[in-house]
N, C-alpha and C positions, 0 to 999 in steps of 0.2 A: 504494500500500500504506500502511496505517496506521503512523505512526511509532512509536507505543507498541508495536505488535506486532513491528515490526522490531527495536526495542530489546531486547525479551524474547528474540528469537531469536539474539542475539549471544552468543558464548561469553564466559565470565568473563575469559579472557585477552585477547580482542579488545577487550572493554569497558574493561579496565584500561589497555591501550595507548592506546586512543582518548581516555580521560579524561586520562591523563598528557600526551598531546600537546596536548590542548585547554588544560589548565592551563598548560603552557609557553607556548602562544600567547597566553593571557590575560596572563601575566606580561610577555611581550614587548610586547604592545599597551599595557599600563599604563606600562611603562618608555619605550617609543617616544614616547608622547604626554605624557610627564612628568606623569602624573596623580598620582603619589605625592608630588610636591613640596609641594603645599598641605596634605597630610594629615600630613606628616612620618612616613610609614610606608614600610617597604621594599615594593618592587613585588610581591614574592612573597606578602606578607601580604594585600595588596589583592586579588591574583589568587585566593588561596585563599578569601577571603571571597566574592568573586563566584561562584566555582565552587561553593562550599557552598550559596550562595543559590539557584543554578540547580538544584542537586540537590534542595533542599528543595521548590522549586516543582514539580519533576518528580514527587516523591513525592505532593505534594498533588493534582496533576492526576490521577495514577494512582488515588489514593484516591477522588477525586470520580467518576471513571469507573466505579469499582466499585459505587458507590451506585446502586441501581436506581431508587428513588423517594424524593422528599423526606420521605415519611411514615416511612421507615426511619431517619431521622436521630434520634439520641437527644439530647433537650435537655440542656443543661448548666446547672448552677446558677451564678449569679454569685458571685464570692468575697465573703466576709463581712468 
């Protein structure tokens, strides 16, 4: 089954519980591996950053899947 489809079928409560558990496991992994030491940041800040980055990537992939053809892309103007 398509993972994107499975994600959409989850209830908001289930998704929230799963996300909270994943965020806690990220925090644990950062702490366990002492990855926060070199950055001088608390483990929960690094875990939240990683979690938010994954969510942004997920939204980008969903948006990409929604685009039917490259011809539908709207060109953007570079900043002046």
